[in-house]
C-alpha positions in Angstrom: 109.7 149.0 129.4 107.1 148.2 126.7 106.3 144.9 128.4 106.0 146.7 131.7 103.6 149.2 130.3 101.7 146.4 128.7 100.6 145.2 132.1 98.3 148.2 132.3 96.5 147.4 129.0 92.9 146.3 129.6 92.3 142.9 127.8 89.2 142.0 126.0 87.8 139.6 128.6 88.4 142.2 131.3 86.4 145.0 129.8 83.1 144.1 131.5 84.7 143.7 134.9 86.8 146.8 134.4 83.7 148.9 133.6 81.8 147.7 136.6 84.8 148.3 138.8 85.3 151.8 137.5 81.8 152.9 138.2 81.9 151.2 141.6 85.1 153.1 142.7 83.9 156.4 141.3 80.7 156.0 143.3 82.6 155.3 146.5 84.9 158.3 146.0 81.9 160.5 145.1 80.6 159.8 148.6 83.8 161.0 150.2 84.0 164.1 148.0 80.4 165.0 148.7 80.8 164.6 152.5 83.8 167.0 152.7 83.4 169.2 149.6 82.2 172.2 151.4 84.9 172.0 154.1 88.0 171.1 152.1 87.6 173.1 148.8 88.0 176.7 150.2 91.6 177.9 149.9 93.3 178.0 153.3 96.6 179.0 154.8 96.8 176.0 157.2 95.5 172.8 155.5 97.1 170.4 158.0 94.9 171.3 161.0 91.8 171.6 158.7 92.2 168.1 157.3 93.3 166.4 160.6 90.5 168.0 162.7 87.6 167.5 160.2 88.3 164.2 158.4 86.9 161.3 160.3 86.5 157.9 158.7 87.6 155.2 161.2 91.3 155.8 161.9 92.3 156.7 158.3 94.6 159.7 158.0 94.1 162.5 155.4 97.8 163.3 155.3 97.8 162.9 151.5 95.3 165.7 151.2 97.7 168.0 153.1 100.8 167.0 151.0 98.9 167.4 147.7 97.6 170.8 148.9 100.8 172.2 150.4 103.8 169.9 149.7 106.0 168.8 152.5 107.4 165.7 154.2 104.4 165.2 156.3 104.4 161.4 156.3 106.3 159.4 158.9 109.5 159.1 156.9 110.5 155.8 158.5 107.3 154.1 157.5 106.6 155.9 154.2 110.0 157.2 153.0 109.0 158.0 149.4 105.3 158.8 149.7 105.8 162.6 149.8 107.9 162.5 146.6 105.4 160.2 144.9 102.8 163.0 145.6 104.9 165.9 144.2 103.5 165.7 140.6 99.9 165.4 142.0 100.7 168.5 144.1 101.8 170.5 141.1 98.6 169.4 139.2 96.5 170.5 142.2 98.3 173.9 142.4 97.6 174.5 138.8 93.9 173.6 139.3 93.8 176.0 142.3 94.9 178.9 140.0 92.4 177.9 137.3 89.3 177.2 139.5 89.9 179.3 142.7 89.3 176.3 144.9 91.4 173.5 146.4 90.8 170.5 144.1 92.8 168.1 146.3 89.8 165.8 146.7 89.5 165.3 143.0 93.2 164.8 142.4 93.6 162.3 145.2 90.3 160.7 144.3 91.6 160.1 140.8 94.7 158.4 142.1 92.7 156.3 144.5 90.3 155.2 141.7 93.3 154.4 139.5 95.0 152.2 142.1 91.7 150.5 143.1 90.8 149.8 139.5 94.1 148.2 138.6 94.1 146.2 141.9 90.9 144.6 140.6 92.6 143.7 137.3 95.8 142.4 139.0 93.9 140.1 141.4 91.7 138.9 138.6 94.7 138.0 136.5 96.2 136.2 139.4 93.1 134.0 139.5 93.0 133.5 135.8 96.7 133.3 134.8 98.5 132.1 137.8 95.9 129.9 139.6 94.2 129.1 136.3 90.6 129.4 137.4 87.7 129.8 135.0 86.2 133.3 134.4 83.2 132.9 136.7 85.3 131.7 139.7 87.9 134.4 139.1 85.2 137.1 138.9 83.4 136.0 142.1 86.7 135.8 144.1 87.7 139.2 142.9 84.3 140.5 144.0 84.8 138.8 147.4 88.0 140.7 148.0 86.5 144.0 147.2 83.4 143.3 149.3 85.6 143.2 152.5 84.9 146.3 154.6 88.3 147.8 154.8 89.1 147.1 151.2 86.0 149.1 150.2 87.0 151.9 152.7 90.7 151.9 151.5 89.3 152.4 148.0 87.6 155.7 149.0 89.8 157.4 151.6 93.0 159.5 151.1 95.3 157.2 153.1 98.2 155.2 151.6 96.6 151.7 151.9 95.0 151.5 148.4 98.4 152.5 147.0 100.0 149.7 148.9 97.3 147.2 147.7 98.1 148.3 144.1 101.8 147.9 144.5 101.6 144.6 146.4 99.2 143.0 143.9 101.4 144.2 141.0 104.4 142.5 142.7 102.5 139.3 143.4 101.1 139.1 139.8 104.6 139.6 138.3 106.0 137.1 140.7 103.3 134.5 139.8 103.8 134.9 136.1 107.6 134.5 136.5 107.3 131.5 138.7 104.9 129.8 136.3 107.2 130.4 133.3 110.3 129.5 135.4 111.9 132.9 134.8 113.9 134.9 137.4 113.0 138.1 139.1 115.7 140.3 137.6 117.8 142.6 139.6 116.3 145.8 138.2 112.8 144.3 138.7 113.5 143.8 142.3 115.0 147.3 142.8 112.0 149.0 141.1 109.4 147.0 143.0 111.2 147.6 146.3 111.3 151.3 145.7 107.6 151.3 144.8 106.3 149.0 147.5 108.9 150.0 150.2 108.6 153.6 149.3 104.9 153.6 150.1 105.2 151.4 153.2 108.7 150.4 154.2 107.8 147.2 156.1 106.1 145.9 152.9 109.4 146.2 151.1 110.4 143.0 152.8 107.7 141.3 150.8 109.5 142.2 147.6 112.6 140.4 148.9 110.4 137.4 149.8 109.2 137.4 146.2 112.8 137.4 145.0 113.5 134.4 147.3 110.5 132.3 146.1 110.9 133.2 142.4 114.7 132.9 142.1 115.3 130.1 144.6 118.9 129.5 145.2 119.9 132.2 142.8 118.5 134.7 145.4 121.7 134.1 147.4 124.1 134.7 144.5 126.4 137.5 145.7 125.6 140.0 143.0 121.8 139.7 143.4 121.9 139.6 147.2 124.2 142.5 147.3 122.9 144.9 144.7 119.2 143.9 144.6 118.7 143.4 148.4 121.4 144.8 150.7 122.4 148.0 148.9 118.7 149.2 148.2 117.8 148.4 151.8 120.8 150.4 153.2 120.2 153.3 150.7 116.5 153.7 151.5 117.3 153.7 155.3 120.1 156.3 154.8 117.6 158.3 152.7 115.1 158.1 155.6 117.6 159.5 158.0 118.5 162.2 155.5 114.9 163.1 154.8 114.1 163.4 158.5 117.2 165.5 159.2 116.8 168.0 156.4 113.1 168.0 155.7 111.2 166.9 158.7 113.3 168.1 161.7 113.6 171.8 160.7 109.8 172.0 160.1 109.0 170.2 163.4 111.4 172.6 165.3 109.7 175.6 163.8 106.2 174.3 164.4 107.0 173.5 168.1 108.6 176.9 168.5 105.5 178.6 167.1 103.2 176.6 169.4 105.3 177.5 172.4 105.2 181.1 171.4 101.4 181.1 171.2 101.2 179.4 174.6 103.4 182.0 176.2 101.4 184.8 174.6 98.2 183.3 175.8 99.5 182.9 179.4 100.6 186.5 179.4 97.3 187.7 178.0 95.3 185.6 180.5 97.5 186.9 183.4 96.9 190.6 182.4 93.2 190.0 182.0 93.0 188.3 185.4 94.9 191.1 187.1 92.6 193.7 185.5 89.5 191.9 186.7 90.7 191.2 190.2 91.8 194.8 190.7 88.1 196.0 190.4 86.6 193.3 192.6 85.9 193.7 196.3 86.9 191.1 198.8 83.4 189.6 199.0 83.2 189.1 195.2 86.7 187.6 195.2 85.6 185.1 197.9 82.6 184.1 195.9 84.6 183.7 192.6 87.3 181.7 194.4 84.7 179.4 195.9 83.0 178.9 192.5 86.3 178.1 190.8 87.2 175.6 193.5 83.8 173.9 193.2 84.1 173.8 189.4 87.6 172.4 189.4 86.5 169.8 191.9 83.7 168.7 189.6 85.9 168.5 186.5 88.9 166.7 187.9 88.5 163.0 187.0 88.3 160.6 189.9 91.2 158.2 190.3 88.5 155.5 190.5 87.3 156.2 186.9 89.2 153.9 184.6 91.2 155.5 181.8 90.0 154.3 178.3 92.6 151.8 177.1 94.1 152.7 173.7 97.2 150.6 173.6 98.7 147.9 175.8 102.2 147.8 177.4 105.0 148.0 174.8 108.2 145.9 174.8 110.2 149.0 175.4 110.0 152.7 175.0 112.5 153.0 172.1 112.0 154.8 168.8 110.1 151.8 167.3 109.5 149.4 170.1 107.1 151.9 171.8 104.6 151.0 169.1 104.6 147.3 170.1 101.9 145.9 172.4 102.4 142.9 174.7 99.2 142.9 176.7 96.2 143.3 174.4 94.1 140.2 174.2 95.1 138.5 170.9 92.1 136.2 170.6 89.5 139.1 171.0 91.5 141.3 168.7 91.7 138.5 166.1 88.0 137.7 166.3 86.6 141.2 166.5 89.2 143.2 164.5 91.6 141.1 162.4 89.0 138.7 160.9 86.0 140.8 162.1 86.0 144.6 161.4 88.4 144.1 158.5 85.7 142.0 156.7 82.3 143.1 158.0 81.7 146.4 159.9 80.4 146.5 163.4 77.0 148.3 163.7 77.9 149.9 167.0 80.6 152.5 167.0 80.4 152.6 163.2 83.6 153.8 161.7 84.6 155.7 164.9 88.3 156.5 165.4 89.8 154.3 168.1 92.0 157.2 169.3 88.9 159.4 169.7 86.1 157.3 171.1 85.9 153.7 169.7 86.7 151.0 172.2 89.6 148.7 171.2 87.3 145.7 171.2 83.7 146.0 169.8 81.5 143.0 169.7 79.0 142.1 167.0 75.4 142.3 168.1 74.2 139.3 166.1 75.5 135.7 166.1 75.4 135.3 162.3 78.3 137.7 162.0 80.5 135.2 163.7 79.1 132.4 161.5 80.2 134.3 158.4 83.6 135.0 159.9 84.0 131.3 160.7 83.0 130.3 157.2 85.6 132.6 155.7 88.3 131.4 158.0 87.5 127.7 157.3 87.5 128.4 153.5 90.9 130.2 154.0 92.4 127.2 155.9 90.9 124.7 153.4 92.4 126.7 150.6 95.9 126.6 152.2 95.6 122.8 152.6 94.5 122.4 149.0 97.2 124.6 147.6 100.0 123.3 150.0 102.1 122.1 147.0 102.0 125.5 145.2 105.1 127.7 145.7 103.0 130.7 144.7 100.5 130.2 147.5 103.4 129.8 150.0 104.8 133.1 148.7 101.4 134.7 149.4 101.2 133.0 152.8 104.7 134.1 153.7 103.5 137.7 153.2 100.5 137.0 155.4 102.8 135.5 158.0 105.0 138.6 158.0 102.0 140.8 158.7 100.7 138.5 161.4 104.2 138.5 163.1 104.2 142.3 163.0 100.7 142.9 164.2 99.5 139.9 166.2 102.9 138.8 167.8 104.7 142.1 168.3 101.5 144.1 168.5 102.4 146.9 166.0 99.1 148.6 165.4 97.1 145.9 167.0 94.7 148.4 168.4 93.7 149.4 164.9 94.8 146.3 163.0 91.8 146.5 160.6 93.3 149.6 159.1 96.1 147.5 157.6 93.7 145.1 155.9 94.9 146.0 152.4 98.4 144.8 153.3 97.4 141.1 153.7 93.7 140.2 153.2 94.0 139.4 149.5 95.7 136.2 150.6 92.3 134.9 151.8 90.7 134.8 148.3 93.9 133.6 146.7 93.9 130.6 149.1 90.2 130.0 148.5 91.1 130.0 144.8 93.1 126.8 145.3 90.2 125.3 147.2 87.9 126.1 144.2 90.5 124.7 141.8 90.7 121.4 143.8 86.9 121.1 144.1 86.6 121.6 140.3 89.1 118.8 139.6 88.1 116.2 142.2 84.6 117.0 143.3 82.9 118.4 140.2 79.5 117.8 141.7 80.3 120.3 144.4 81.6 123.0 142.1 78.5 125.1 142.0 77.9 124.7 145.7 81.3 126.2 146.6 80.8 128.8 143.9 77.4 129.7 145.2 78.6 129.9 148.8 81.4 132.4 147.8 79.0 134.4 145.7 76.4 134.6 148.5 79.2 135.8 150.9 80.4 138.4 148.5 76.8 139.7 147.8 76.0 139.8 151.5 79.2 141.7 152.4 78.7 144.2 149.5 75.2 144.9 150.7 75.9 145.0 154.4 79.1 147.0 154.3 77.9 149.2 151.4 74.8 150.2 153.4 76.7 151.0 156.5 79.4 153.0 154.7 76.8 154.9 152.8 74.8 155.7 156.0 78.0 157.0 157.6 79.1 159.1 154.7 75.6 160.7 154.3 75.4 161.8 157.9 
């Protein structure tokens, strides 16, 4: 346990980076707090509808605000089985602050958690560059900056969604795995279980990445019956059983009561409208009735959408309409989504439809207005591919690439969340700077004369993305 806690100790060479990162993330979260402070701080009876209706930053969800304000199993339990329980202590802290201050301090409580996870994500990725890939401090620093200059990493570091928590847990797992691989030590059974509960509890599909870490770190020992049974199969079964239990006893009763309340309101409204209609019509003469009827017919005719007006496409055709397969997408254009969303919006924001929610008004595909955006995207993809080639003999890189492949199979092949694939950026995009790290390492060894050219290119890209994305995010948050 002492060694585990030692991971969170800030080392001497990290202090400068840590200080800059801390101020940066505090500034980002200050923007979010200031934008919604007047709306979210008054005490309410119904926080859910307040947060859902008023919080708008791309497609990010403010569910954590609701859970920390009024605790309940509000997350999708099959995707985030333990998130509500991770938020119970923050909820208690917020309730205490409510009593003391007389306002809802949820933005400050959640903001503190977001800053913590973003801060340590910086340290973990920096240590991966320094201790696992063995880069010098300047290269490690600029690659760390590159990761946090990406648009949806910056956004994940300032919104109350689960993605920054996932980034923290994934980079922690990857860092531990890299250190163990380098020292030729196994990922112990209890390590695997704890990391699976943390990573999978936040986002269940990411739990598979912990098992991939076990496979790459332990090699053939992964298939030993005791490890395979008690570190992989049993935890996976137990968390799935827990998901079913959580839904049956926490989610279903609340959903049933909520739907019943909604239906009751609808019935009462229909009755009220019917009584009001009868009262009005009883005092109208035939001529007035005729005029009103004509006006209503005309109004309804204007408001009914024509069958020739195309419906805005939100999601393509699924594989099937089952419980999970209904979220798949077989028909959305993969190339356009890859260019404009996966390697586009994830890294550099589009100026048009800035941070609009795709389920509200943003088209699924938005094109950049300037050609240089595509040049930058191409440069990063080429650096990424070059890094994979240079690090092709590194088991650690292939572990990271296997994580990337898992996400691509989920999003780009099956189409899960492909309409908003940029929201999931924090689950996979750290693989890009990690791969580029191997390119930098190879250049430093074999082409020393090109060292500063590659370093300068990465630095320019990071500075440009910080400025471009930072300005657009600030403009949006100050509206």
